[in-house]
HTML snippet that shows the backbone in 3Dmol.js (N, CA, C, O; Angstrom):
<script src="https://3Dmol.org/build/3Dmol-min.js"></script>
<div id="view" style="width:600px;height:400px;position:relative"></div>
<script>
const pdb = `
ATOM      1  N   MET A   1      57.536 -39.193 228.561  1.00  0.00           N
ATOM      2  CA  MET A   1      57.006 -38.581 227.911  1.00  0.00           C
ATOM      3  C   MET A   1      55.531 -38.679 227.939  1.00  0.00           C
ATOM      4  O   MET A   1      55.076 -39.719 228.415  1.00  0.00           O
ATOM      5  N   PRO A   2      54.387 -37.442 227.353  1.00  0.00           N
ATOM      6  CA  PRO A   2      53.188 -36.905 228.228  1.00  0.00           C
ATOM      7  C   PRO A   2      52.402 -37.829 226.739  1.00  0.00           C
ATOM      8  O   PRO A   2      52.591 -37.774 225.524  1.00  0.00           O
ATOM      9  N   THR A   3      51.279 -38.807 227.833  1.00  0.00           N
ATOM     10  CA  THR A   3      50.107 -38.795 226.907  1.00  0.00           C
ATOM     11  C   THR A   3      49.094 -37.923 226.496  1.00  0.00           C
ATOM     12  O   THR A   3      48.279 -37.531 227.331  1.00  0.00           O
ATOM     13  N   ILE A   4      49.024 -37.538 225.247  1.00  0.00           N
ATOM     14  CA  ILE A   4      48.327 -36.214 224.668  1.00  0.00           C
ATOM     15  C   ILE A   4      47.108 -36.950 224.027  1.00  0.00           C
ATOM     16  O   ILE A   4      47.202 -38.009 223.405  1.00  0.00           O
ATOM     17  N   ARG A   5      45.981 -36.279 224.248  1.00  0.00           N
ATOM     18  CA  ARG A   5      44.541 -36.966 223.431  1.00  0.00           C
ATOM     19  C   ARG A   5      43.639 -35.831 223.047  1.00  0.00           C
ATOM     20  O   ARG A   5      43.651 -34.760 223.654  1.00  0.00           O
ATOM     21  N   PRO A   6      42.770 -36.114 221.911  1.00  0.00           N
ATOM     22  CA  PRO A   6      42.191 -34.910 221.911  1.00  0.00           C
ATOM     23  C   PRO A   6      40.853 -35.442 223.108  1.00  0.00           C
ATOM     24  O   PRO A   6      40.612 -36.367 223.883  1.00  0.00           O
ATOM     25  N   SER A   7      40.251 -34.154 222.617  1.00  0.00           N
ATOM     26  CA  SER A   7      39.239 -34.308 224.163  1.00  0.00           C
ATOM     27  C   SER A   7      38.017 -34.910 223.799  1.00  0.00           C
ATOM     28  O   SER A   7      37.096 -34.620 224.562  1.00  0.00           O
ATOM     29  N   SER A   8      37.665 -35.830 222.657  1.00  0.00           N
ATOM     30  CA  SER A   8      36.716 -35.946 222.670  1.00  0.00           C
ATOM     31  C   SER A   8      37.047 -37.606 223.047  1.00  0.00           C
ATOM     32  O   SER A   8      36.138 -38.370 223.370  1.00  0.00           O
ATOM     33  N   ASP A   9      38.248 -37.964 222.970  1.00  0.00           N
ATOM     34  CA  ASP A   9      38.758 -39.647 223.426  1.00  0.00           C
ATOM     35  C   ASP A   9      37.794 -39.648 225.168  1.00  0.00           C
ATOM     36  O   ASP A   9      37.239 -40.645 225.630  1.00  0.00           O
ATOM     37  N   LEU A  10      37.833 -38.475 225.737  1.00  0.00           N
ATOM     38  CA  LEU A  10      36.919 -38.931 227.134  1.00  0.00           C
ATOM     39  C   LEU A  10      35.728 -39.604 226.953  1.00  0.00           C
ATOM     40  O   LEU A  10      35.145 -40.668 227.161  1.00  0.00           O
ATOM     41  N   ARG A  11      35.620 -38.370 226.413  1.00  0.00           N
ATOM     42  CA  ARG A  11      33.609 -39.026 225.404  1.00  0.00           C
ATOM     43  C   ARG A  11      33.826 -40.389 224.826  1.00  0.00           C
ATOM     44  O   ARG A  11      33.574 -41.279 225.639  1.00  0.00           O
ATOM     45  N   ASN A  12      34.216 -40.795 223.671  1.00  0.00           N
ATOM     46  CA  ASN A  12      34.682 -42.159 223.500  1.00  0.00           C
ATOM     47  C   ASN A  12      35.537 -43.049 223.658  1.00  0.00           C
ATOM     48  O   ASN A  12      35.647 -44.161 223.141  1.00  0.00           O
ATOM     49  N   GLY A  13      36.311 -42.366 224.602  1.00  0.00           N
ATOM     50  CA  GLY A  13      37.263 -43.834 225.403  1.00  0.00           C
ATOM     51  C   GLY A  13      37.845 -43.276 226.823  1.00  0.00           C
ATOM     52  O   GLY A  13      39.033 -43.055 227.059  1.00  0.00           O
ATOM     53  N   TYR A  14      36.535 -43.064 227.890  1.00  0.00           N
ATOM     54  CA  TYR A  14      36.447 -42.641 228.578  1.00  0.00           C
ATOM     55  C   TYR A  14      37.731 -44.116 229.717  1.00  0.00           C
ATOM     56  O   TYR A  14      38.770 -44.074 230.376  1.00  0.00           O
ATOM     57  N   ASN A  15      36.944 -44.922 229.382  1.00  0.00           N
ATOM     58  CA  ASN A  15      37.452 -46.249 230.092  1.00  0.00           C
ATOM     59  C   ASN A  15      38.985 -46.598 230.175  1.00  0.00           C
ATOM     60  O   ASN A  15      39.747 -46.996 231.056  1.00  0.00           O
ATOM     61  N   GLU A  16      39.081 -46.264 228.846  1.00  0.00           N
ATOM     62  CA  GLU A  16      40.987 -46.329 228.225  1.00  0.00           C
ATOM     63  C   GLU A  16      41.393 -45.404 228.782  1.00  0.00           C
ATOM     64  O   GLU A  16      42.528 -45.507 229.247  1.00  0.00           O
ATOM     65  N   ILE A  17      40.842 -44.456 228.922  1.00  0.00           N
ATOM     66  CA  ILE A  17      42.269 -43.352 229.578  1.00  0.00           C
ATOM     67  C   ILE A  17      42.020 -43.434 231.077  1.00  0.00           C
ATOM     68  O   ILE A  17      43.050 -43.142 231.685  1.00  0.00           O
ATOM     69  N   SER A  18      40.932 -43.751 231.933  1.00  0.00           N
ATOM     70  CA  SER A  18      40.375 -44.287 232.796  1.00  0.00           C
ATOM     71  C   SER A  18      42.133 -45.600 233.516  1.00  0.00           C
ATOM     72  O   SER A  18      42.757 -45.625 234.577  1.00  0.00           O
ATOM     73  N   GLU A  19      42.248 -46.510 232.054  1.00  0.00           N
ATOM     74  CA  GLU A  19      42.673 -47.723 232.593  1.00  0.00           C
ATOM     75  C   GLU A  19      43.881 -47.311 232.890  1.00  0.00           C
ATOM     76  O   GLU A  19      44.479 -47.747 233.874  1.00  0.00           O
ATOM     77  N   PHE A  20      44.512 -46.197 231.869  1.00  0.00           N
ATOM     78  CA  PHE A  20      46.255 -46.047 231.596  1.00  0.00           C
ATOM     79  C   PHE A  20      46.617 -44.836 232.603  1.00  0.00           C
ATOM     80  O   PHE A  20      47.763 -44.470 232.863  1.00  0.00           O
ATOM     81  N   CYS A  21      45.349 -44.249 233.153  1.00  0.00           N
ATOM     82  CA  CYS A  21      45.651 -43.191 234.374  1.00  0.00           C
ATOM     83  C   CYS A  21      45.723 -43.803 235.544  1.00  0.00           C
ATOM     84  O   CYS A  21      46.295 -43.153 236.418  1.00  0.00           O
ATOM     85  N   HIS A  22      45.125 -45.364 235.984  1.00  0.00           N
ATOM     86  CA  HIS A  22      45.555 -46.134 237.072  1.00  0.00           C
ATOM     87  C   HIS A  22      46.585 -46.834 237.137  1.00  0.00           C
ATOM     88  O   HIS A  22      47.123 -46.991 238.233  1.00  0.00           O
ATOM     89  N   LYS A  23      47.042 -47.347 236.134  1.00  0.00           N
ATOM     90  CA  LYS A  23      48.034 -48.417 235.451  1.00  0.00           C
ATOM     91  C   LYS A  23      49.331 -47.750 235.241  1.00  0.00           C
ATOM     92  O   LYS A  23      50.446 -48.272 235.274  1.00  0.00           O
ATOM     93  N   HIS A  24      48.912 -46.076 234.941  1.00  0.00           N
ATOM     94  CA  HIS A  24      50.839 -45.991 234.870  1.00  0.00           C
ATOM     95  C   HIS A  24      51.040 -44.498 235.825  1.00  0.00           C
ATOM     96  O   HIS A  24      51.867 -43.590 235.752  1.00  0.00           O
ATOM     97  N   ARG A  25      49.812 -44.753 236.768  1.00  0.00           N
ATOM     98  CA  ARG A  25      49.586 -43.063 237.308  1.00  0.00           C
ATOM     99  C   ARG A  25      50.311 -41.595 237.397  1.00  0.00           C
ATOM    100  O   ARG A  25      50.928 -40.895 238.199  1.00  0.00           O
ATOM    101  N   GLU A  26      49.858 -41.587 236.123  1.00  0.00           N
ATOM    102  CA  GLU A  26      50.317 -40.317 235.291  1.00  0.00           C
ATOM    103  C   GLU A  26      49.506 -39.587 234.562  1.00  0.00           C
ATOM    104  O   GLU A  26      49.154 -40.208 233.559  1.00  0.00           O
ATOM    105  N   PRO A  27      48.991 -38.375 234.650  1.00  0.00           N
ATOM    106  CA  PRO A  27      47.968 -37.975 233.740  1.00  0.00           C
ATOM    107  C   PRO A  27      47.753 -38.294 232.517  1.00  0.00           C
ATOM    108  O   PRO A  27      48.456 -39.116 231.928  1.00  0.00           O
ATOM    109  N   VAL A  28      46.432 -37.488 231.805  1.00  0.00           N
ATOM    110  CA  VAL A  28      46.100 -37.935 230.588  1.00  0.00           C
ATOM    111  C   VAL A  28      46.145 -36.472 229.776  1.00  0.00           C
ATOM    112  O   VAL A  28      45.035 -35.948 229.870  1.00  0.00           O
ATOM    113  N   TYR A  29      46.935 -35.775 229.127  1.00  0.00           N
ATOM    114  CA  TYR A  29      46.675 -34.453 228.548  1.00  0.00           C
ATOM    115  C   TYR A  29      45.838 -34.352 227.420  1.00  0.00           C
ATOM    116  O   TYR A  29      46.171 -34.973 226.411  1.00  0.00           O
ATOM    117  N   LEU A  30      44.231 -33.299 227.415  1.00  0.00           N
ATOM    118  CA  LEU A  30      43.854 -33.933 226.701  1.00  0.00           C
ATOM    119  C   LEU A  30      43.730 -32.199 225.894  1.00  0.00           C
ATOM    120  O   LEU A  30      43.798 -31.146 226.528  1.00  0.00           O
ATOM    121  N   THR A  31      43.581 -32.291 224.721  1.00  0.00           N
ATOM    122  CA  THR A  31      43.688 -30.950 223.413  1.00  0.00           C
ATOM    123  C   THR A  31      42.126 -31.039 223.156  1.00  0.00           C
ATOM    124  O   THR A  31      41.384 -31.998 222.947  1.00  0.00           O
ATOM    125  N   LYS A  32      41.859 -29.373 223.273  1.00  0.00           N
ATOM    126  CA  LYS A  32      40.277 -28.815 222.820  1.00  0.00           C
ATOM    127  C   LYS A  32      41.218 -28.017 221.369  1.00  0.00           C
ATOM    128  O   LYS A  32      42.178 -27.251 221.457  1.00  0.00           O
ATOM    129  N   ASN A  33      40.520 -28.537 220.082  1.00  0.00           N
ATOM    130  CA  ASN A  33      40.902 -28.087 218.542  1.00  0.00           C
ATOM    131  C   ASN A  33      42.555 -27.957 218.933  1.00  0.00           C
ATOM    132  O   ASN A  33      42.856 -26.771 219.060  1.00  0.00           O
ATOM    133  N   GLY A  34      43.445 -28.675 219.105  1.00  0.00           N
ATOM    134  CA  GLY A  34      44.341 -29.447 218.740  1.00  0.00           C
ATOM    135  C   GLY A  34      45.363 -28.098 219.803  1.00  0.00           C
ATOM    136  O   GLY A  34      46.351 -27.774 219.145  1.00  0.00           O
ATOM    137  N   VAL A  35      45.299 -27.277 221.295  1.00  0.00           N
ATOM    138  CA  VAL A  35      45.613 -26.783 222.065  1.00  0.00           C
ATOM    139  C   VAL A  35      45.358 -27.393 222.991  1.00  0.00           C
ATOM    140  O   VAL A  35      44.365 -28.120 222.961  1.00  0.00           O
ATOM    141  N   GLY A  36      46.155 -27.313 224.127  1.00  0.00           N
ATOM    142  CA  GLY A  36      45.921 -28.245 225.765  1.00  0.00           C
ATOM    143  C   GLY A  36      44.974 -27.629 226.076  1.00  0.00           C
ATOM    144  O   GLY A  36      44.527 -26.579 225.615  1.00  0.00           O
ATOM    145  N   ASP A  37      44.556 -28.396 227.045  1.00  0.00           N
ATOM    146  CA  ASP A  37      43.037 -27.717 227.395  1.00  0.00           C
ATOM    147  C   ASP A  37      42.921 -28.563 229.324  1.00  0.00           C
ATOM    148  O   ASP A  37      42.626 -27.861 230.291  1.00  0.00           O
ATOM    149  N   LEU A  38      43.198 -29.968 229.445  1.00  0.00           N
ATOM    150  CA  LEU A  38      42.795 -30.166 230.753  1.00  0.00           C
ATOM    151  C   LEU A  38      44.114 -31.649 230.625  1.00  0.00           C
ATOM    152  O   LEU A  38      44.782 -32.007 229.656  1.00  0.00           O
ATOM    153  N   ALA A  39      44.062 -32.119 231.842  1.00  0.00           N
ATOM    154  CA  ALA A  39      44.901 -32.591 232.565  1.00  0.00           C
ATOM    155  C   ALA A  39      43.965 -33.720 233.340  1.00  0.00           C
ATOM    156  O   ALA A  39      43.381 -33.373 234.366  1.00  0.00           O
ATOM    157  N   VAL A  40      43.863 -34.715 232.972  1.00  0.00           N
ATOM    158  CA  VAL A  40      43.238 -35.829 233.800  1.00  0.00           C
ATOM    159  C   VAL A  40      43.762 -36.606 234.433  1.00  0.00           C
ATOM    160  O   VAL A  40      44.911 -36.902 234.102  1.00  0.00           O
ATOM    161  N   MET A  41      43.222 -37.193 235.473  1.00  0.00           N
ATOM    162  CA  MET A  41      44.359 -38.461 236.501  1.00  0.00           C
ATOM    163  C   MET A  41      43.645 -38.692 237.755  1.00  0.00           C
ATOM    164  O   MET A  41      43.037 -37.951 238.527  1.00  0.00           O
ATOM    165  N   SER A  42      44.035 -40.589 237.709  1.00  0.00           N
ATOM    166  CA  SER A  42      43.358 -40.800 238.813  1.00  0.00           C
ATOM    167  C   SER A  42      43.112 -39.705 240.496  1.00  0.00           C
ATOM    168  O   SER A  42      43.625 -38.659 240.894  1.00  0.00           O
ATOM    169  N   ILE A  43      42.068 -40.664 241.065  1.00  0.00           N
ATOM    170  CA  ILE A  43      42.079 -39.505 242.504  1.00  0.00           C
ATOM    171  C   ILE A  43      43.322 -39.711 242.814  1.00  0.00           C
ATOM    172  O   ILE A  43      44.110 -38.782 242.994  1.00  0.00           O
ATOM    173  N   GLU A  44      43.693 -41.168 242.930  1.00  0.00           N
ATOM    174  CA  GLU A  44      45.326 -41.643 243.525  1.00  0.00           C
ATOM    175  C   GLU A  44      46.527 -40.529 243.281  1.00  0.00           C
ATOM    176  O   GLU A  44      47.090 -39.848 244.139  1.00  0.00           O
ATOM    177  N   THR A  45      46.682 -40.545 242.283  1.00  0.00           N
ATOM    178  CA  THR A  45      47.955 -39.986 241.705  1.00  0.00           C
ATOM    179  C   THR A  45      47.481 -37.730 242.445  1.00  0.00           C
ATOM    180  O   THR A  45      48.150 -36.831 242.956  1.00  0.00           O
ATOM    181  N   TYR A  46      46.116 -37.893 242.036  1.00  0.00           N
ATOM    182  CA  TYR A  46      45.572 -36.767 242.264  1.00  0.00           C
ATOM    183  C   TYR A  46      46.292 -36.142 244.011  1.00  0.00           C
ATOM    184  O   TYR A  46      47.055 -35.183 244.129  1.00  0.00           O
ATOM    185  N   GLU A  47      45.806 -36.947 245.071  1.00  0.00           N
ATOM    186  CA  GLU A  47      45.996 -37.036 246.659  1.00  0.00           C
ATOM    187  C   GLU A  47      47.528 -36.842 246.549  1.00  0.00           C
ATOM    188  O   GLU A  47      48.073 -35.970 247.226  1.00  0.00           O
ATOM    189  N   MET A  48      48.319 -37.731 245.610  1.00  0.00           N
ATOM    190  CA  MET A  48      49.360 -37.820 246.117  1.00  0.00           C
ATOM    191  C   MET A  48      50.288 -36.629 245.279  1.00  0.00           C
ATOM    192  O   MET A  48      51.484 -36.897 245.164  1.00  0.00           O
ATOM    193  N   LEU A  49      50.031 -35.939 244.965  1.00  0.00           N
ATOM    194  CA  LEU A  49      50.671 -34.700 244.179  1.00  0.00           C
ATOM    195  C   LEU A  49      50.259 -33.390 245.230  1.00  0.00           C
ATOM    196  O   LEU A  49      51.057 -32.506 245.542  1.00  0.00           O
ATOM    197  N   VAL A  50      48.867 -33.471 245.690  1.00  0.00           N
ATOM    198  CA  VAL A  50      48.576 -32.745 246.775  1.00  0.00           C
ATOM    199  C   VAL A  50      49.691 -33.107 247.661  1.00  0.00           C
ATOM    200  O   VAL A  50      50.782 -32.539 247.712  1.00  0.00           O
ATOM    201  N   GLY A  51      49.507 -33.579 247.984  1.00  0.00           N
ATOM    202  CA  GLY A  51      49.653 -35.010 249.726  1.00  0.00           C
ATOM    203  C   GLY A  51      51.065 -33.877 249.663  1.00  0.00           C
ATOM    204  O   GLY A  51      51.317 -33.241 250.686  1.00  0.00           O
ATOM    205  N   LYS A  52      52.069 -33.657 248.223  1.00  0.00           N
ATOM    206  CA  LYS A  52      53.843 -33.482 247.887  1.00  0.00           C
ATOM    207  C   LYS A  52      53.797 -31.969 248.068  1.00  0.00           C
ATOM    208  O   LYS A  52      54.712 -31.326 248.582  1.00  0.00           O
ATOM    209  N   PHE A  53      52.333 -31.302 247.473  1.00  0.00           N
ATOM    210  CA  PHE A  53      52.164 -30.148 247.727  1.00  0.00           C
ATOM    211  C   PHE A  53      52.317 -29.071 248.725  1.00  0.00           C
ATOM    212  O   PHE A  53      52.882 -27.982 248.829  1.00  0.00           O
ATOM    213  N   GLU A  54      51.516 -29.909 249.457  1.00  0.00           N
ATOM    214  CA  GLU A  54      50.905 -29.829 251.260  1.00  0.00           C
ATOM    215  C   GLU A  54      52.593 -29.598 251.756  1.00  0.00           C
ATOM    216  O   GLU A  54      53.106 -28.491 251.924  1.00  0.00           O
ATOM    217  N   LEU A  55      53.291 -30.927 251.936  1.00  0.00           N
ATOM    218  CA  LEU A  55      54.819 -31.376 252.465  1.00  0.00           C
ATOM    219  C   LEU A  55      55.632 -30.379 252.098  1.00  0.00           C
ATOM    220  O   LEU A  55      56.456 -30.004 252.932  1.00  0.00           O
ATOM    221  N   TYR A  56      55.597 -29.814 250.960  1.00  0.00           N
ATOM    222  CA  TYR A  56      56.644 -29.017 250.579  1.00  0.00           C
ATOM    223  C   TYR A  56      56.330 -27.464 251.012  1.00  0.00           C
ATOM    224  O   TYR A  56      57.065 -26.670 251.599  1.00  0.00           O
ATOM    225  N   HIS A  57      55.327 -27.341 250.647  1.00  0.00           N
ATOM    226  CA  HIS A  57      54.739 -26.041 251.793  1.00  0.00           C
ATOM    227  C   HIS A  57      54.646 -25.742 253.054  1.00  0.00           C
ATOM    228  O   HIS A  57      54.438 -24.665 253.613  1.00  0.00           O
ATOM    229  N   MET A  58      54.870 -27.095 253.565  1.00  0.00           N
ATOM    230  CA  MET A  58      55.249 -27.141 255.113  1.00  0.00           C
ATOM    231  C   MET A  58      56.523 -26.891 255.572  1.00  0.00           C
ATOM    232  O   MET A  58      56.913 -26.198 256.512  1.00  0.00           O
ATOM    233  N   LEU A  59      57.250 -27.721 254.574  1.00  0.00           N
ATOM    234  CA  LEU A  59      59.030 -27.673 254.488  1.00  0.00           C
ATOM    235  C   LEU A  59      59.509 -26.222 254.071  1.00  0.00           C
ATOM    236  O   LEU A  59      60.274 -25.484 254.691  1.00  0.00           O
ATOM    237  N   GLU A  60      58.926 -26.017 252.973  1.00  0.00           N
ATOM    238  CA  GLU A  60      59.314 -23.777 252.678  1.00  0.00           C
ATOM    239  C   GLU A  60      59.062 -23.354 254.541  1.00  0.00           C
ATOM    240  O   GLU A  60      59.924 -22.970 255.332  1.00  0.00           O
ATOM    241  N   LYS A  61      57.403 -23.631 254.828  1.00  0.00           N
ATOM    242  CA  LYS A  61      57.298 -22.756 256.095  1.00  0.00           C
ATOM    243  C   LYS A  61      58.252 -22.623 257.125  1.00  0.00           C
ATOM    244  O   LYS A  61      58.392 -21.608 257.807  1.00  0.00           O
ATOM    245  N   SER A  62      58.954 -23.737 257.235  1.00  0.00           N
ATOM    246  CA  SER A  62      59.352 -24.498 258.362  1.00  0.00           C
ATOM    247  C   SER A  62      60.769 -24.040 258.438  1.00  0.00           C
ATOM    248  O   SER A  62      61.276 -23.796 259.533  1.00  0.00           O
ATOM    249  N   LEU A  63      61.653 -23.871 256.945  1.00  0.00           N
ATOM    250  CA  LEU A  63      62.719 -23.248 256.566  1.00  0.00           C
ATOM    251  C   LEU A  63      63.431 -21.752 256.486  1.00  0.00           C
ATOM    252  O   LEU A  63      64.618 -21.426 256.449  1.00  0.00           O
ATOM    253  N   ARG A  64      61.987 -20.844 256.472  1.00  0.00           N
ATOM    254  CA  ARG A  64      61.240 -19.716 256.924  1.00  0.00           C
ATOM    255  C   ARG A  64      61.315 -19.577 258.043  1.00  0.00           C
ATOM    256  O   ARG A  64      62.354 -19.021 258.402  1.00  0.00           O
ATOM    257  N   GLU A  65      60.679 -19.833 258.755  1.00  0.00           N
ATOM    258  CA  GLU A  65      60.955 -20.075 260.591  1.00  0.00           C
ATOM    259  C   GLU A  65      62.685 -19.889 261.255  1.00  0.00           C
ATOM    260  O   GLU A  65      63.047 -18.999 262.024  1.00  0.00           O
ATOM    261  N   ILE A  66      63.448 -20.879 260.755  1.00  0.00           N
ATOM    262  CA  ILE A  66      64.458 -21.251 260.949  1.00  0.00           C
ATOM    263  C   ILE A  66      66.032 -20.184 260.386  1.00  0.00           C
ATOM    264  O   ILE A  66      67.158 -20.017 260.855  1.00  0.00           O
ATOM    265  N   GLU A  67      65.336 -19.704 259.245  1.00  0.00           N
ATOM    266  CA  GLU A  67      65.823 -18.456 259.001  1.00  0.00           C
ATOM    267  C   GLU A  67      65.510 -17.088 259.556  1.00  0.00           C
ATOM    268  O   GLU A  67      66.308 -16.154 259.473  1.00  0.00           O
ATOM    269  N   GLN A  68      64.318 -16.999 260.127  1.00  0.00           N
ATOM    270  CA  GLN A  68      64.259 -16.310 261.292  1.00  0.00           C
ATOM    271  C   GLN A  68      64.501 -16.318 262.301  1.00  0.00           C
ATOM    272  O   GLN A  68      64.192 -15.259 262.847  1.00  0.00           O
ATOM    273  N   GLY A  69      65.088 -17.260 263.140  1.00  0.00           N
ATOM    274  CA  GLY A  69      65.201 -17.564 264.426  1.00  0.00           C
ATOM    275  C   GLY A  69      63.754 -18.196 265.262  1.00  0.00           C
ATOM    276  O   GLY A  69      63.626 -18.540 266.437  1.00  0.00           O
ATOM    277  N   ASP A  70      63.117 -18.188 264.532  1.00  0.00           N
ATOM    278  CA  ASP A  70      61.625 -18.813 265.296  1.00  0.00           C
ATOM    279  C   ASP A  70      61.476 -20.821 265.098  1.00  0.00           C
ATOM    280  O   ASP A  70      60.421 -21.418 265.311  1.00  0.00           O
ATOM    281  N   GLY A  71      62.719 -21.473 264.686  1.00  0.00           N
ATOM    282  CA  GLY A  71      62.714 -22.750 265.219  1.00  0.00           C
ATOM    283  C   GLY A  71      63.029 -22.851 266.292  1.00  0.00           C
ATOM    284  O   GLY A  71      63.511 -21.940 266.965  1.00  0.00           O
ATOM    285  N   ILE A  72      62.753 -24.312 266.768  1.00  0.00           N
ATOM    286  CA  ILE A  72      62.616 -25.146 267.801  1.00  0.00           C
ATOM    287  C   ILE A  72      63.546 -26.838 267.828  1.00  0.00           C
ATOM    288  O   ILE A  72      63.458 -27.724 266.977  1.00  0.00           O
ATOM    289  N   SER A  73      64.310 -26.839 268.975  1.00  0.00           N
ATOM    290  CA  SER A  73      65.130 -27.985 268.925  1.00  0.00           C
ATOM    291  C   SER A  73      64.830 -29.185 268.217  1.00  0.00           C
ATOM    292  O   SER A  73      63.662 -29.559 268.319  1.00  0.00           O
ATOM    293  N   LEU A  74      65.649 -29.927 267.479  1.00  0.00           N
ATOM    294  CA  LEU A  74      65.230 -31.038 267.257  1.00  0.00           C
ATOM    295  C   LEU A  74      64.547 -32.090 268.460  1.00  0.00           C
ATOM    296  O   LEU A  74      63.667 -32.933 268.284  1.00  0.00           O
ATOM    297  N   ASP A  75      65.323 -31.712 269.835  1.00  0.00           N
ATOM    298  CA  ASP A  75      64.615 -32.723 270.292  1.00  0.00           C
ATOM    299  C   ASP A  75      63.286 -32.121 271.165  1.00  0.00           C
ATOM    300  O   ASP A  75      62.327 -32.868 271.356  1.00  0.00           O
ATOM    301  N   GLU A  76      63.281 -30.837 271.645  1.00  0.00           N
ATOM    302  CA  GLU A  76      61.701 -29.998 271.550  1.00  0.00           C
ATOM    303  C   GLU A  76      60.556 -30.896 270.322  1.00  0.00           C
ATOM    304  O   GLU A  76      59.558 -31.555 270.611  1.00  0.00           O
ATOM    305  N   ALA A  77      61.059 -30.661 269.114  1.00  0.00           N
ATOM    306  CA  ALA A  77      60.259 -31.316 267.655  1.00  0.00           C
ATOM    307  C   ALA A  77      60.112 -32.764 268.042  1.00  0.00           C
ATOM    308  O   ALA A  77      59.291 -32.465 268.909  1.00  0.00           O
ATOM    309  N   PHE A  78      60.158 -33.497 268.104  1.00  0.00           N
ATOM    310  CA  PHE A  78      60.063 -35.037 269.074  1.00  0.00           C
ATOM    311  C   PHE A  78      59.401 -35.009 270.119  1.00  0.00           C
ATOM    312  O   PHE A  78      58.540 -35.877 270.265  1.00  0.00           O
ATOM    313  N   ASP A  79      59.596 -34.052 271.109  1.00  0.00           N
ATOM    314  CA  ASP A  79      58.775 -34.039 271.767  1.00  0.00           C
ATOM    315  C   ASP A  79      57.307 -33.990 271.804  1.00  0.00           C
ATOM    316  O   ASP A  79      56.452 -34.721 272.304  1.00  0.00           O
ATOM    317  N   LYS A  80      57.278 -32.905 271.119  1.00  0.00           N
ATOM    318  CA  LYS A  80      56.075 -32.523 270.567  1.00  0.00           C
ATOM    319  C   LYS A  80      54.951 -33.328 269.814  1.00  0.00           C
ATOM    320  O   LYS A  80      53.722 -33.297 269.876  1.00  0.00           O
ATOM    321  N   ILE A  81      56.127 -34.282 268.855  1.00  0.00           N
ATOM    322  CA  ILE A  81      55.309 -35.307 268.209  1.00  0.00           C
ATOM    323  C   ILE A  81      54.803 -36.339 268.803  1.00  0.00           C
ATOM    324  O   ILE A  81      53.726 -36.854 268.502  1.00  0.00           O
ATOM    325  N   GLU A  82      55.850 -36.847 270.034  1.00  0.00           N
ATOM    326  CA  GLU A  82      55.622 -37.624 271.049  1.00  0.00           C
ATOM    327  C   GLU A  82      54.578 -37.689 272.026  1.00  0.00           C
ATOM    328  O   GLU A  82      54.165 -38.666 272.651  1.00  0.00           O
ATOM    329  N   SER A  83      54.249 -36.599 272.053  1.00  0.00           N
ATOM    330  CA  SER A  83      53.111 -36.214 273.024  1.00  0.00           C
ATOM    331  C   SER A  83      51.756 -35.969 272.426  1.00  0.00           C
ATOM    332  O   SER A  83      50.782 -36.096 273.168  1.00  0.00           O
ATOM    333  N   ARG A  84      51.553 -35.578 270.972  1.00  0.00           N
ATOM    334  CA  ARG A  84      50.246 -35.909 270.333  1.00  0.00           C
ATOM    335  C   ARG A  84      50.019 -36.996 269.954  1.00  0.00           C
ATOM    336  O   ARG A  84      48.866 -37.422 269.884  1.00  0.00           O
ATOM    337  N   LEU A  85      51.627 -38.064 269.447  1.00  0.00           N
ATOM    338  CA  LEU A  85      51.020 -39.611 269.384  1.00  0.00           C
ATOM    339  C   LEU A  85      50.185 -39.895 270.387  1.00  0.00           C
ATOM    340  O   LEU A  85      48.974 -40.117 270.410  1.00  0.00           O
ATOM    341  N   ALA A  86      50.995 -39.855 271.199  1.00  0.00           N
ATOM    342  CA  ALA A  86      50.761 -40.014 273.134  1.00  0.00           C
ATOM    343  C   ALA A  86      49.066 -40.032 273.761  1.00  0.00           C
ATOM    344  O   ALA A  86      48.547 -40.730 274.631  1.00  0.00           O
ATOM    345  N   ASP A  87      48.396 -38.704 272.701  1.00  0.00           N
ATOM    346  CA  ASP A  87      47.712 -37.711 272.880  1.00  0.00           C
ATOM    347  C   ASP A  87      46.118 -38.509 272.166  1.00  0.00           C
ATOM    348  O   ASP A  87      45.080 -38.807 272.756  1.00  0.00           O
ATOM    349  N   ASP A  88      46.409 -38.629 271.034  1.00  0.00           N
ATOM    350  CA  ASP A  88      46.042 -39.909 270.266  1.00  0.00           C
ATOM    351  C   ASP A  88      45.423 -40.844 270.489  1.00  0.00           C
ATOM    352  O   ASP A  88      44.265 -41.179 270.239  1.00  0.00           O
ATOM    353  N   ALA A  89      46.574 -41.466 271.189  1.00  0.00           N
ATOM    354  CA  ALA A  89      46.317 -43.078 271.745  1.00  0.00           C
ATOM    355  C   ALA A  89      45.016 -43.085 272.705  1.00  0.00           C
ATOM    356  O   ALA A  89      44.164 -43.950 272.501  1.00  0.00           O
ATOM    357  N   VAL A  90      44.867 -42.294 273.580  1.00  0.00           N
ATOM    358  CA  VAL A  90      44.395 -41.952 274.459  1.00  0.00           C
ATOM    359  C   VAL A  90      43.051 -41.997 273.920  1.00  0.00           C
ATOM    360  O   VAL A  90      42.094 -41.665 274.620  1.00  0.00           O
TER     361      VAL A  90
END
`;
const viewer = $3Dmol.createViewer("view");
viewer.addModel(pdb, "pdb");
viewer.setStyle({}, {cartoon: {color: "spectrum"}});
viewer.zoomTo();
viewer.render();
</script>
C-alpha cells in the first residue's frame, strides 16, 4: 500500500519522510490540493530503479537483435566478456 502524504509534510516533516524512504526503500507520494503531485524516494532506491530500467532496456534490445538474426552465440558473448574483464584488469 503506497504511503500518501500532503506536500506540506515535505516541509514540516522532512526528516520523517526521509527516514521512511530509507528504511522501507519505497517512495512516498505527495499530494497538492488533494491531487497526486510528486513521488519522493531515497537516492539508493532511485538508482536501483534506474539500473533496472537500463537492464530491461538492454535485454529488450538484445531480444530484438536475436529476433532479427543479429545475435551472437553464448560462447562468443562469454569470450567478449572475458576479454573486457582481462583488459580492465591490466
